[in-house]
Structures are given as C-alpha cells and as structure tokens.
N, CA, C and O of each residue as an XYZ file, in Angstrom:
664
protein
N       0.839     -1.165      0.157
C      -0.144      0.088      0.184
C       0.640      1.283      0.294
O       0.135      2.377      0.043
N       2.159      1.124      0.748
C       3.004      2.217      0.840
C       3.554      2.564     -0.681
O       3.626      3.764     -0.946
N       3.924      1.682     -1.638
C       3.895      2.236     -2.984
C       3.016      2.749     -3.870
O       3.381      3.483     -4.789
N       1.884      2.433     -3.685
C       0.533      3.018     -4.298
C       0.615      4.306     -3.815
O       0.654      5.240     -4.616
N       0.658      4.563     -2.210
C       0.478      5.929     -2.008
C       1.682      6.700     -2.239
O       1.510      7.916     -2.159
N       2.897      6.296     -2.514
C       4.086      6.831     -3.460
C       3.692      7.223     -4.481
O       3.476      8.427     -4.617
N       3.488      6.363     -5.471
C       2.950      6.692     -6.710
C       1.826      7.487     -6.732
O       1.859      8.303     -7.652
N       0.625      7.543     -5.887
C      -0.257      8.409     -6.201
C       0.102     10.238     -5.911
O      -0.346     11.253     -6.445
N       1.181      9.992     -4.739
C       1.716     11.363     -4.398
C       2.598     11.795     -5.503
O       2.395     12.946     -5.891
N       3.508     11.145     -6.080
C       4.241     11.583     -7.431
C       3.344     12.013     -8.572
O       3.636     12.959     -9.304
N       2.331     11.348     -8.692
C       1.656     11.721     -9.981
C       0.429     12.450     -9.911
O      -0.142     12.868    -10.918
N       0.047     12.599     -8.848
C      -1.363     13.101     -8.442
C      -1.345     14.449     -8.868
O      -2.500     14.860     -8.981
N      -0.374     15.424     -9.190
C      -0.620     16.485     -9.564
C      -0.661     16.786    -10.878
O      -0.790     17.949    -11.261
N      -0.528     15.524    -11.886
C      -0.769     15.592    -13.279
C      -1.939     15.119    -13.662
O      -2.120     15.122    -14.880
N      -3.107     14.560    -12.747
C      -4.256     13.958    -12.932
C      -5.257     14.766    -12.438
O      -5.330     15.219    -11.295
N      -6.143     14.952    -13.492
C      -7.404     15.953    -12.967
C      -8.129     15.059    -11.723
O      -8.073     13.829    -11.690
N      -8.724     15.771    -10.845
C      -9.335     15.054     -9.339
C     -10.501     14.169    -10.121
O     -10.456     13.021     -9.679
N     -11.463     14.303    -11.069
C     -12.338     13.278    -11.387
C     -11.913     12.009    -11.973
O     -12.704     11.085    -12.163
N     -10.140     11.936    -12.381
C      -9.632     10.873    -12.496
C      -8.845     10.217    -11.563
O      -7.896      9.571    -12.008
N      -9.054     10.243    -10.225
C      -8.198     10.083     -9.380
C      -8.366      8.527     -8.981
O      -7.434      7.775     -8.697
N      -9.918      8.146     -9.020
C      -9.758      6.938     -8.705
C      -9.350      5.769    -10.011
O      -8.881      4.640     -9.863
N      -9.621      6.304    -10.990
C      -9.121      5.580    -12.080
C      -7.434      5.362    -12.065
O      -6.867      4.292    -12.288
N      -6.840      6.547    -11.770
C      -5.417      6.444    -11.490
C      -5.141      5.358    -10.349
O      -4.303      4.476    -10.536
N      -5.841      5.447     -9.209
C      -5.493      4.412     -8.128
C      -5.619      3.131     -8.529
O      -4.924      2.267     -7.994
N      -6.596      2.788     -9.610
C      -6.802      1.584     -9.949
C      -5.577      0.954    -10.781
O      -5.037     -0.143    -10.641
N      -5.352      1.827    -11.548
C      -3.988      1.856    -12.905
C      -2.855      1.551    -11.949
O      -2.218      0.501    -12.039
N      -2.614      2.446    -11.059
C      -1.356      2.333    -10.116
C      -1.328      1.058     -9.392
O      -0.295      0.391     -9.327
N      -2.477      0.683     -8.822
C      -2.631     -0.678     -7.939
C      -2.299     -2.035     -8.771
O      -1.738     -3.024     -8.299
N      -2.759     -1.880    -10.096
C      -2.795     -2.812    -11.053
C      -1.161     -2.877    -11.607
O      -0.646     -3.992    -11.698
N      -0.569     -1.971    -11.880
C       0.768     -1.551    -12.179
C       1.625     -2.088    -11.138
O       2.563     -2.806    -11.485
N       1.405     -1.804     -9.737
C       2.416     -2.254     -8.861
C       2.009     -3.810     -8.547
O       2.951     -4.508     -8.171
N       0.943     -4.341     -8.634
C       0.521     -5.698     -8.574
C       1.321     -6.389     -9.474
O       1.980     -7.341     -9.055
N       1.393     -5.911    -11.206
C       2.245     -6.712    -12.027
C       3.428     -6.694    -11.657
O       4.143     -7.692    -11.579
N       3.730     -5.639    -11.412
C       5.266     -5.660    -10.949
C       5.812     -6.548    -10.050
O       6.800     -7.251    -10.258
N       5.066     -6.495     -8.916
C       5.080     -7.583     -7.863
C       5.284     -8.982     -8.319
O       6.106     -9.861     -8.060
N       4.329     -8.886     -9.028
C       4.111    -10.629     -9.602
C       5.187    -11.082    -10.352
O       5.628    -12.231    -10.321
N       5.707     -9.933    -11.198
C       6.860    -10.535    -12.377
C       7.997    -10.469    -11.554
O       8.913    -11.119    -12.058
N       8.300     -9.947    -10.498
C       9.647     -9.907     -9.811
C       9.152    -11.385     -8.837
O      10.094    -12.175     -8.773
N       8.363    -11.692     -8.375
C       8.315    -12.848     -7.520
C       8.372    -13.898     -8.517
O       8.946    -14.912     -8.120
N       7.896    -13.934     -9.801
C       8.213    -14.895    -10.684
C       9.500    -15.213    -10.994
O      10.013    -16.329    -10.905
N      10.062    -14.088    -11.401
C      11.279    -14.023    -11.634
C      12.141    -14.623    -10.677
O      12.912    -15.511    -11.042
N      12.096    -14.183     -9.307
C      12.571    -14.741     -8.205
C      12.462    -16.222     -8.115
O      13.560    -16.768     -8.004
N      11.588    -16.902     -8.129
C      11.270    -18.342     -8.092
C      11.940    -18.926     -9.347
O      12.548    -19.967     -9.096
N      11.986    -18.573    -10.499
C      12.656    -19.047    -11.543
C      14.219    -19.120    -11.415
O      14.921    -20.104    -11.648
N      14.624    -17.867    -10.993
C      15.936    -17.856    -10.706
C      16.578    -18.775     -9.714
O      17.709    -19.240     -9.856
N      15.712    -19.028     -8.608
C      16.143    -19.641     -7.268
C      16.068    -21.119     -8.002
O      17.064    -21.827     -7.848
N      15.262    -21.511     -8.582
C      15.215    -23.091     -9.198
C      16.156    -23.040    -10.055
O      16.919    -24.004     -9.999
N      16.407    -22.200    -10.900
C      17.346    -22.457    -12.040
C      18.668    -22.070    -11.912
O      19.524    -22.639    -12.589
N      19.030    -20.969    -10.953
C      20.636    -20.486    -10.911
C      20.923    -20.600     -9.498
O      22.085    -20.364     -9.167
N      19.999    -20.952     -8.502
C      20.204    -21.015     -7.005
C      20.669    -19.367     -6.617
O      21.652    -19.226     -5.889
N      20.095    -18.410     -7.012
C      20.087    -17.120     -6.585
C      18.686    -16.608     -6.592
O      17.822    -17.003     -7.375
N      18.467    -15.421     -5.384
C      17.281    -14.776     -5.663
C      17.474    -13.366     -6.503
O      18.485    -12.785     -6.898
N      16.121    -13.083     -6.599
C      16.349    -11.686     -7.503
C      16.874    -10.803     -7.195
O      17.385    -10.142     -8.099
N      17.023    -10.339     -5.823
C      17.809     -9.277     -4.866
C      19.401     -9.831     -5.472
O      20.073     -9.085     -6.185
N      19.842    -11.113     -5.115
C      20.999    -11.412     -5.609
C      21.326    -11.099     -6.994
O      22.350    -10.460     -7.231
N      20.521    -11.505     -7.976
C      20.569    -11.096     -9.389
C      20.890     -9.888     -9.591
O      21.788     -9.595    -10.380
N      20.094     -8.845     -8.799
C      20.114     -7.391     -9.205
C      21.514     -7.062     -8.797
O      22.048     -6.263     -9.566
N      22.328     -7.503     -7.692
C      23.722     -7.359     -7.388
C      24.479     -7.767     -8.625
O      25.185     -6.888     -9.119
N      24.456     -9.063     -9.274
C      25.207     -9.550    -10.078
C      25.222     -8.687    -11.355
O      26.223     -8.215    -11.895
N      23.951     -8.563    -11.737
C      23.720     -7.455    -12.837
C      24.457     -6.223    -12.773
O      25.142     -5.927    -13.751
N      24.426     -5.461    -11.782
C      25.123     -4.285    -11.511
C      26.741     -4.620    -11.500
O      27.524     -3.872    -12.086
N      27.107     -5.585    -10.918
C      28.499     -5.811    -11.221
C      28.956     -6.182    -12.223
O      30.133     -5.891    -12.434
N      28.220     -6.955    -13.219
C      28.475     -7.210    -14.844
C      28.706     -5.957    -15.358
O      29.609     -5.791    -16.179
N      27.885     -4.893    -14.917
C      28.004     -3.557    -15.977
C      29.009     -2.904    -15.182
O      29.696     -2.120    -15.837
N      29.232     -2.977    -14.236
C      30.241     -1.789    -13.381
C      31.841     -2.723    -13.288
O      32.814     -2.074    -12.903
N      31.946     -3.494    -13.474
C      33.233     -4.509    -13.362
C      33.501     -4.676    -11.728
O      33.251     -5.714    -11.116
N      33.988     -3.614    -11.203
C      34.205     -3.366     -9.668
C      33.600     -1.991     -9.373
O      33.405     -0.988    -10.059
N      33.368     -2.334     -8.041
C      32.820     -1.324     -7.521
C      32.779     -1.377     -6.056
O      32.814     -2.497     -5.546
N      32.701     -0.222     -5.209
C      32.869     -0.201     -3.790
C      31.317     -0.792     -3.010
O      30.192     -0.531     -3.438
N      31.556     -1.432     -2.075
C      30.198     -1.944     -1.450
C      29.357     -0.812     -1.161
O      28.157     -0.913     -1.418
N      29.907      0.475     -0.558
C      28.978      1.710     -0.398
C      28.332      2.241     -1.900
O      27.130      2.502     -1.952
N      29.001      2.353     -2.843
C      28.411      2.585     -4.334
C      27.244      1.740     -4.522
O      26.098      2.141     -4.727
N      27.649      0.493     -4.432
C      26.774     -0.414     -4.814
C      25.493     -0.367     -4.104
O      24.455     -0.427     -4.764
N      25.453     -0.250     -2.621
C      24.182      0.178     -1.763
C      23.700      1.106     -2.507
O      22.656      0.892     -3.122
N      24.278      2.176     -2.594
C      23.486      3.338     -3.008
C      22.792      3.288     -4.349
O      21.651      3.733     -4.472
N      23.456      2.758     -5.350
C      23.146      2.563     -6.824
C      21.587      1.383     -6.466
O      20.500      1.683     -6.960
N      21.716      0.313     -5.723
C      20.513     -0.223     -5.642
C      19.835      0.028     -4.422
O      19.273     -0.901     -3.843
N      19.825      1.275     -3.931
C      18.969      1.660     -3.053
C      18.891      0.798     -1.491
O      17.941      0.829     -0.708
N      19.878      0.223     -1.365
C      19.937     -0.794     -0.288
C      20.685     -0.252      0.835
O      21.579      0.563      0.608
N      20.359     -0.692      2.262
C      21.005     -0.092      3.349
C      22.169     -0.822      3.331
O      22.183     -1.799      2.582
N      23.436     -0.504      4.171
C      24.372     -0.977      4.266
C      24.189     -2.544      4.728
O      24.827     -3.502      4.291
N      23.169     -2.558      5.707
C      23.395     -3.944      6.399
C      22.725     -4.714      5.199
O      23.298     -5.796      5.066
N      21.658     -4.533      4.224
C      21.168     -5.465      3.380
C      22.266     -5.753      2.302
O      22.478     -6.875      1.844
N      22.976     -4.558      1.929
C      24.041     -5.054      1.004
C      25.128     -5.917      1.380
O      25.737     -6.559      0.524
N      25.447     -5.983      2.755
C      26.536     -6.694      3.328
C      25.876     -8.204      3.484
O      26.480     -9.228      3.163
N      24.639     -8.177      3.988
C      23.978     -9.635      3.676
C      23.851    -10.419      2.305
O      23.880    -11.648      2.241
N      23.708     -9.592      1.232
C      23.812     -9.866     -0.025
C      25.171    -10.443     -0.283
O      25.302    -11.625     -0.601
N      26.196     -9.615     -0.148
C      27.518     -9.618     -0.652
C      28.054    -10.746      0.023
O      28.713    -11.497     -0.695
N      27.925    -11.108      1.407
C      28.379    -12.341      2.012
C      27.764    -13.538      1.367
O      28.418    -14.526      1.034
N      26.633    -13.420      1.226
C      25.807    -14.673      0.560
C      26.545    -15.043     -0.794
O      27.048    -16.148     -0.995
N      26.553    -14.043     -1.660
C      27.182    -14.282     -3.057
C      28.672    -14.612     -2.783
O      29.258    -15.412     -3.513
N      29.243    -14.057     -1.827
C      30.809    -14.582     -1.492
C      30.739    -15.950     -1.385
O      31.293    -16.693     -2.195
N      30.065    -16.359     -0.397
C      29.994    -17.600      0.132
C      29.316    -18.461     -1.258
O      29.549    -19.669     -1.209
N      28.883    -18.211     -1.918
C      28.458    -19.032     -3.211
C      29.455    -18.873     -4.310
O      29.169    -19.213     -5.458
N      30.705    -18.327     -3.973
C      31.613    -17.909     -5.102
C      31.339    -17.475     -6.261
O      31.765    -17.939     -7.319
N      30.509    -16.430     -6.101
C      29.955    -15.621     -7.247
C      30.846    -14.161     -7.399
O      31.097    -13.715     -8.518
N      31.161    -13.674     -6.520
C      31.837    -12.396     -6.117
C      33.308    -12.292     -5.457
O      33.630    -13.305     -4.836
N      33.960    -11.576     -5.474
C      34.991    -11.272     -4.820
C      34.930    -10.041     -3.895
O      34.502     -8.956     -4.289
N      35.331    -10.237     -2.782
C      35.252     -8.906     -1.776
C      36.885     -8.530     -1.437
O      37.644     -9.386     -0.982
N      37.283     -7.238     -1.700
C      38.751     -7.172     -1.711
C      38.742     -5.834     -0.990
O      38.045     -4.873     -1.318
N      39.707     -5.883      0.166
C      39.940     -4.842      1.177
C      40.784     -3.870      0.429
O      41.816     -4.176     -0.169
N      40.222     -2.560      0.513
C      40.964     -1.680     -0.224
C      42.273     -1.162      0.807
O      42.049     -0.513      1.829
N      43.365     -1.470      0.465
C      44.597     -1.144      1.537
C      44.554      0.595      1.864
O      45.014      1.037      2.916
N      44.098      1.252      1.084
C      44.091      2.639      1.371
C      43.047      3.073      2.541
O      43.267      3.850      3.470
N      41.740      2.295      2.218
C      40.377      2.434      3.107
C      39.948      0.857      3.816
O      39.161      0.142      3.194
N      40.425      0.474      4.914
C      40.011     -1.121      5.082
C      38.494     -1.038      5.069
O      37.938     -2.128      4.942
N      37.608      0.165      5.188
C      36.167      0.011      5.027
C      35.720      0.082      3.847
O      34.504     -0.070      3.736
N      36.467      0.313      2.684
C      36.067      0.549      1.607
C      36.337     -0.809      0.768
O      37.432     -0.878      0.211
N      35.552     -1.760      0.643
C      35.593     -3.086     -0.101
C      35.196     -2.855     -1.411
O      34.180     -2.238     -1.730
N      36.054     -3.387     -2.218
C      35.895     -3.517     -3.745
C      35.027     -4.779     -4.271
O      35.480     -5.886     -3.980
N      34.115     -4.738     -4.838
C      33.205     -5.913     -5.186
C      33.347     -6.221     -6.866
O      33.144     -5.404     -7.763
N      33.692     -7.428     -6.989
C      33.605     -7.674     -8.438
C      33.130     -9.187     -8.569
O      33.327     -9.978     -7.647
N      32.566     -9.517     -9.623
C      32.511    -10.614    -10.092
C      33.530    -11.691    -10.009
O      34.690    -11.377    -10.275
N      33.249    -12.966     -9.662
C      34.304    -14.188    -10.123
C      34.005    -14.639    -11.314
O      32.943    -14.306    -11.841
N      34.966    -15.542    -11.987
C      34.778    -16.404    -13.137
C      33.124    -17.050    -13.098
O      32.256    -16.920    -13.961
N      33.045    -17.794    -11.751
C      31.825    -18.348    -11.790
C      30.547    -17.652    -11.612
O      29.437    -18.170    -11.735
N      30.858    -16.159    -11.244
C      29.667    -15.386    -11.365
C      29.387    -14.842    -12.670
O      28.250    -14.723    -13.127
N      30.403    -14.529    -13.230
C      30.310    -14.080    -14.546
C      29.178    -15.280    -15.820
O      28.332    -15.027    -16.677
N      29.856    -16.679    -15.233
C      29.298    -17.561    -15.625
C      27.613    -17.721    -15.472
O      26.824    -18.004    -16.372
N      27.294    -17.430    -13.935
C      26.067    -17.605    -13.988
C      25.408    -16.584    -14.504
O      24.457    -16.877    -15.228
N      25.673    -15.348    -14.317
C      25.006    -14.209    -14.742
C      24.293    -14.462    -16.203
O      23.103    -14.290    -16.469
N      25.276    -14.890    -17.028
C      24.749    -15.169    -18.329
C      23.943    -15.941    -18.531
O      23.136    -15.738    -19.437
N      23.880    -17.270    -17.632
C      22.776    -18.068    -17.592
C      21.435    -17.272    -17.337
O      20.454    -17.180    -18.074
N      21.682    -16.674    -15.982
C      20.396    -15.919    -15.624
C      19.942    -14.990    -16.526
O      18.723    -14.906    -16.677
N      20.670    -14.273    -17.159
C      20.205    -13.460    -18.194
C      19.510    -13.991    -19.123
O      18.453    -13.453    -19.451
N      19.989    -15.262    -19.800
C      19.160    -16.219    -20.632
C      17.779    -16.649    -20.093
O      16.729    -16.798    -20.718
N      18.006    -16.792    -18.940
C      16.450    -17.048    -18.400
C      15.576    -15.991    -18.279
O      14.429    -16.203    -18.672
N      15.868    -14.772    -17.779
C      15.218    -13.531    -17.765
C      14.655    -13.433    -18.929
O      13.427    -13.403    -19.002
N      15.537    -13.357    -20.178
C      14.886    -12.924    -21.662
C      13.914    -13.967    -21.855
O      12.775    -13.634    -22.180
N      14.214    -15.243    -21.694
C      13.103    -16.074    -22.004
C      11.908    -15.744    -21.234
O      10.897    -15.784    -21.936
N      11.673    -15.389    -19.853
C      10.673    -14.967    -19.355
C      10.034    -13.801    -20.025
O       8.852    -13.826    -20.370
N      10.815    -12.783    -20.208
C      10.385    -11.721    -21.081
C       9.746    -12.017    -22.405
O       8.635    -11.528    -22.609
N      10.164    -12.565    -23.093
C       9.745    -13.406    -24.451
C       8.476    -14.034    -24.209
O       7.578    -13.904    -25.041
N       8.287    -14.774    -23.045
C       6.895    -15.595    -22.949
C       5.942    -14.559    -22.439
O       4.781    -14.760    -22.798
N       6.150    -13.428    -21.643
C       5.666    -12.224    -20.992
C       4.988    -11.531    -22.405
O       3.772    -11.561    -22.598
N       5.672    -11.086    -23.084
C       5.183    -10.367    -24.206
C       4.790    -11.260    -25.531
O       4.350    -10.685    -26.527
N       4.928    -12.382    -25.511
C       4.477    -13.355    -26.646
C       3.140    -12.902    -27.356
O       2.991    -12.666    -28.555
N       2.067    -12.824    -26.200
C       0.547    -12.355    -26.987
C       0.553    -11.034    -27.138
O      -0.618    -10.675    -27.264
N       1.358    -10.033    -27.194
C       1.228     -8.846    -27.814
C       1.875     -8.704    -29.037
O       2.794     -9.416    -29.441
N       1.333     -7.700    -29.652
C       1.770     -7.403    -31.068
C       3.263     -6.642    -31.053
O       3.763     -6.465    -29.943
N       3.872     -6.261    -32.034
C       5.085     -5.551    -31.923
C       4.550     -4.128    -31.611
O       5.107     -3.435    -30.760
N       3.580     -3.740    -32.230
C       3.198     -2.089    -31.742
C       2.649     -2.209    -30.338
O       2.682     -1.268    -29.545
N       2.272     -3.094    -30.128
C       1.721     -2.868    -28.443
C       2.926     -3.118    -27.343
O       2.886     -2.705    -26.184
N       4.092     -3.933    -27.977
C       5.141     -3.895    -27.162
C       5.973     -2.467    -27.200
O       6.565     -1.951    -26.253
N       5.853     -1.949    -28.603
C       6.322     -0.701    -28.503
C       5.611      0.458    -27.729
O       6.202      1.495    -27.427
N       4.481      0.242    -27.472
C       3.801      1.123    -26.556
C       3.823      0.693    -25.209
O       3.769      1.646    -24.432
N       3.863     -0.056    -24.843
C       4.348     -0.855    -23.675
C       5.957      0.020    -22.883
O       6.148      0.475    -21.755
N       6.732     -0.056    -23.961
C       8.112      0.314    -23.683
C       8.057      1.898    -23.271
O       8.565      2.506    -22.329
N       7.176      2.347    -24.434
C       7.123      4.065    -24.496
C       6.561      4.497    -23.090
O       7.093      5.332    -22.359
N       5.381      3.788    -22.817
C       4.544      4.127    -21.738
C       5.623      3.705    -20.352
O       5.941      4.624    -19.597
N       5.977      2.748    -20.170
C       6.760      2.376    -19.245
C       8.098      3.433    -18.840
O       8.459      3.723    -17.700
N       8.652      3.863    -20.032
C       9.755      4.613    -20.218
C       9.409      6.005    -19.530
O      10.125      6.539    -18.684
N       8.310      6.472    -19.974
C       7.611      7.782    -19.562
C       7.499      7.679    -17.914
O       8.223      8.406    -17.233
N       6.662      6.844    -17.350
C       6.337      6.264    -16.040
C       7.955      6.274    -15.311
O       8.136      6.979    -14.318
N       8.767      5.679    -15.721
C      10.238      5.358    -15.206
C      10.914      6.928    -14.969
O      11.494      7.290    -13.946
N      10.707      7.640    -16.032
C      11.357      9.005    -16.029
C      10.637     10.063    -15.135
O      11.264     11.025    -14.692
N       9.087      9.837    -14.834
C       8.373     10.725    -14.134
C       8.993     10.150    -12.600
O       9.587     10.944    -11.871
N       8.858      9.158    -12.317
C       9.034      8.561    -10.950
C      10.787      8.986    -10.617
O      11.126      9.225     -9.458
N      11.744      9.035    -11.704
C      12.942      9.382    -11.197
C      13.207     10.907    -11.155
O      14.288     11.387    -10.814
N      12.036     11.684    -11.562
C      12.177     13.047    -11.469
C      11.567     13.723    -10.431
O      11.761     14.870    -10.028
N      10.712     12.765    -10.004
C      10.002     12.759     -8.600
C      10.549     12.636     -7.465
O      11.294     11.658     -7.512
N      10.571     13.230     -6.241
C      10.869     13.011     -5.178
C       9.728     12.054     -4.429
O       8.617     12.567     -4.294
N       9.893     10.927     -4.016
C       8.857     10.005     -3.797
C       8.546     10.290     -2.053
O       9.500     10.101     -1.298
N       7.414     10.672     -1.544
C       7.038     10.929     -0.220
C       5.689     10.311      0.013
O       4.698     10.694     -0.609
N       5.649      9.195      1.057
C       4.320      8.935      1.389
C       3.187     10.058      1.703
O       3.436     11.153      2.206
N       2.086      9.665      1.375
C       0.924     10.511      1.646
C       0.739     10.565      2.988
O      -0.188     11.224      3.458
C-alpha cells in the first residue's frame, strides 16, 4: 500500500481530480503486475540458478560496472549497508563475487564478479530474456513498442519526482 500511496503522491499533480479513482486502480494494477513479475523471476532464478532476484540485481550491476565499492553498490541499488552486506556475504559464500579490502581504506571493500559469477549471470540473463519473451508473446510488435514507451515515461516521471508517502 505504501508504494501505491507513493505513486499517487508522485503523479497526483498531473491528474485531474475526477480521474483520481481511475489512477488509483491503474497504479494498483501496475504495482501488482511488477510485484508478480518480480516474484515469478525470483522463483525461476532460485530454481534454475540458485540465486534470488535481489542477488541477481547485485550480479547484474557488477556485470555492468566490473568493480565497485560496497557503499556505491548499496547506493545504486538503494539498499541499506546492512542489506548489501548480507547479499554480498551470501554471494561471496557461493563464490560468485570477490570482496577485496582496499589497502588505502579498510572499510571500502571493492566488489567484483568471479569467473563463476560471470558464468552464472550469463545463464541468468538467458532465463530472464526467456521470461520476458514469454510475457510479451501475446502482444503485437506495436503493443510492445507502446508498452516500452509508456513504461519509459513512467520511470522518467518517478525518477524526476521525490517520492514521499501521503
């Protein structure tokens, strides 16, 4: 419910008052869709790759950045230091990442993918792409393009707004 309220607060100024109930329904269905997709991806990734969706996001970011500090990773993924520490510890235990202490600053660990992590992320990408292909299979090319444009605009709106609960 908090997410729906945050979405309402963010976008409410753009919606005429007579359309508020319609917006609430659309926001709720969008949040519900996102939650179900993430849950489904989480279950498939756990079954096929033995990683959670949260762990997958860390691996994806490391694939893109090559090497990053633990603090930067937490900031980019919008996680607390405690949450990122737990994720990193789990991924390190699975031999998917390396955590190297910075000699100049012992509290600034550099995080990078291991070869096993690089292999796993490639397999996970294939699984996620297959999920996306199955999800969009019933849609026409035009509908997919419209979906991409609409979600792009929504993401842009959310990124430009400061989200505060109502």
